[in-house]
N, C-alpha and C positions, 0 to 999 in steps of 0.2 A: 391852720398852723404855720407860726413863722417861725419855727426852727424845729428840726427832727427831735431834739431833747425837750421840747416846750409844746406838748401836743395840744394847741389851742386852735379851733376852728372858729366859724361863724354860724351863730344860729339866726336866720335871716326870715323876714317874714314880709307879706305885701306890705302890712303897714308900716313895719321898719323901713322898707326899700331902699336896704344897702346896696352897693353896687359890689359884684363879688370880685372883678378885677383879678389881682395876683392872689388872691385867698387859695390856698391848696385844697382846703376841705371846708365844705360848708353843709348845712341841713336847713330844710325848708319847714316852718312852722305855720300851722293853719289860722293862729289867731283866737282860737276858742277859749283858751284861758285870759280872762281879761276882756278887752273891748275891740280887739284887732280885727274880729271876722266880720266881713260886710256882706257878701254874697257868694253863692257857688259862681255865680259869673267872673266876679271880680279875683276871686281865688283861680280859677281854671285860666283864665287871661294873663294873669301873674306868671303862671307857671309855664304857658305856652310861649312866652316872650324871651326866655332864657335861650342862650345858644347851646348849641350841641356839648360845645367846650365846658359852659357852666354845669351842664346837666351830668357830664363826666365826673365833676368834682364834687358832687352831691352825694353825700352819704344815704340820705334819704329824704323822703318828703311825708310830713305828718297827715295820714288822714283826716277830714273831720270827725270831731268827737264831742260827746258831751259830758263836761267834768262831772267826776263823781258817779256815773251812772253807766254802770258796763251794757245794760238790754238796750238802752237808747243808743249807745255808741256802736253796737253791733248793727244795729238799724240805719243808723246815719254813716257810717263808714263803707257799708257794703257796696255801694254803687261807684266808691271813689277808690278803691283798693284796686280795681282792674284799671280804671281809667288813669289814675296816677302811673300806673307801669306803661300804659299804651302812650303816654305822654314823653316816656323816655326815661324815666326816673325809678329809683328804688323807693319802696311805699312803706312808711311804718305804722302799724295798728297800735293805738293807744288801749293798754290795759286799764280798764276803771274799778272801782269798788262793785264787788259781785262777780267779777269773770271768772272767778274759780269755781263758780256754779252753772256756767255757760258755755256752750262751744267754743272753741278757739279757731279762728279760720286761718290755719298755720300755713296752709299752701298758697294763700291769697296775698302774703306780705312778707317783707324781706328783714323787717327790723321790729321788734318789740319795743315799745315805749312805756315804760312803767309811769302811770299817771297815779290817778287817785288821790283821795285824802291823804294826810300825813301818816296818820293810824295805820291805813290800808298799806300805803307804800313800804313802811317799814315793818311790816307786818309777815307772817310765814306765807301767807297767800300769794303775795307778789314775789317773794325769794323762790317759791316753788315755779312759779310761771317763768321766771328767768333761767331756772336751773334747766326747765324742759326747753326753752328756746335756745339755749347754749348747746346743749344736747343734739339740737337739730341743725347748728351750724348757722343759726341767723344772729344778727347784731342785735345788741340790747342796749338800751338807751334809758337813763333815768332823769325825770324832768325835776326842776325847783331843788337843785343841790346848792345850797349857797355856804357850807359850812365845810371846813377839813373833815369833820367827823362823818358828815354825811357822803361827803366825797369817798372817804375811806369805806364806808359801808356800800356804797354802790359798787365800788371796786372788789370788795369781798364777795359779793353776791355774783358776780361775772358780768359787771356791766361794761362795755365797751366805750361809752361816752356819758357824759352828763352835761346839761345846762341849767343854769341860773341867773337870775338879774343881777348879782353883785356889781357887775361891771357898770351898771347904771349909775351906781352910788360911788361917788370918789374914784373914778375908773384907773387913774394914774397909780393909785395906792392899791386898789383892789386886784389889778393887773398882777403886779409883783407879787401881792401875796397868793394869788391863785398859782402862778408859777412855782411858788415854793411848795404849796401843797400839793400840787402834781408831781412834782419831783420826790417829795416824801413818800406819797402813796404808791408811785410807781418804782421806789427802791426796794420798797417791804416785800420781802418773800412771806406770801400770805399762808401758804400750807407746806408741810414737809410729812413724811410718814409718821412722825412722834408729836407734832406739833400742830397749830393752827391759830390764827388770829381770830379773837373775836369781834365783830365789827361796832358792838356796842360799848365795850369797854376798850378799845383799841389795844388790848394785850395779848401778848403771844403766849399761850397756855398748853400744857401737855393735853393729847387727846381725851386722856381719861378724866378729865376737867368738864368735858361736853357730854350731854346726854345722847344717848344711841337714839335715831329716829329712822325708821325704815324708808320713809320716802324721799329723804334727802340725798344728793349726789353721791357724797361720801360717807353716808352712813351715820352721819353724826349731825345732831340739831346746830342750826346755826349761829347760835349763840351759845356762851358757857354757862354751866349751870347756875353761877351766882348772878349773872345778869338775867338769864330766864326766871329764877325764882323771883328776882326784883321786879321783874315786868308782870308775872302772874299776880303778884302782890298788888302792885299799882293799880292792875287792871280790875282786882277784887275791889278797890276803894273807888273805882269811877275816876282816876287821874289820867288814864291813856296811856300812849305810847311814851318809851322812854328818851328816843332821840328826838 
């Protein structure tokens, strides 16, 4: 974070190799998404070399995962969850496609990282996991957030942080744009007793414009009825997710 009103931190990785320095908050990626992963030993040695001061400023370290595969991610991350904690960090477990059908090792991690492909990330399954994590007092992070609409959605489902690659392209312009997005998103009152914000259309609507849903935290489906119906129609036509 460069300013209390501009909550931007550093999402670092062994491959990126950024120096923590005066950064006040950062997180450590494992590099599995893309070509940043090298080996277990390289990742472990990179974590070990950070100072206690750097570790104290680290929000979480992302345990190794397998993109789009929850079953493989559970197996891959199992030995790393306790090891990352042993090294002095908080640890993030990545939820991938299919995690809703598998056990979640809630006691073994500090942060739920919402991964998966776009359709799964923006679906009810990820939403439900995020709400459960927040109810347990855990940090929730969403990966691949590169638009204001996606950032707004992440905020709406309870995410505490998000990352994206937007800064890598025209960073001076995109940094200023991200600051504006964050201010807009954080200034919005998402819920009241009579209204809530639909994360799909970004409109503040009356509660009765949302479907009831017994599994959601506030008793109402996370999209307004109009967006839900549109999404269902598009799924039936094989066109995928709305966002």
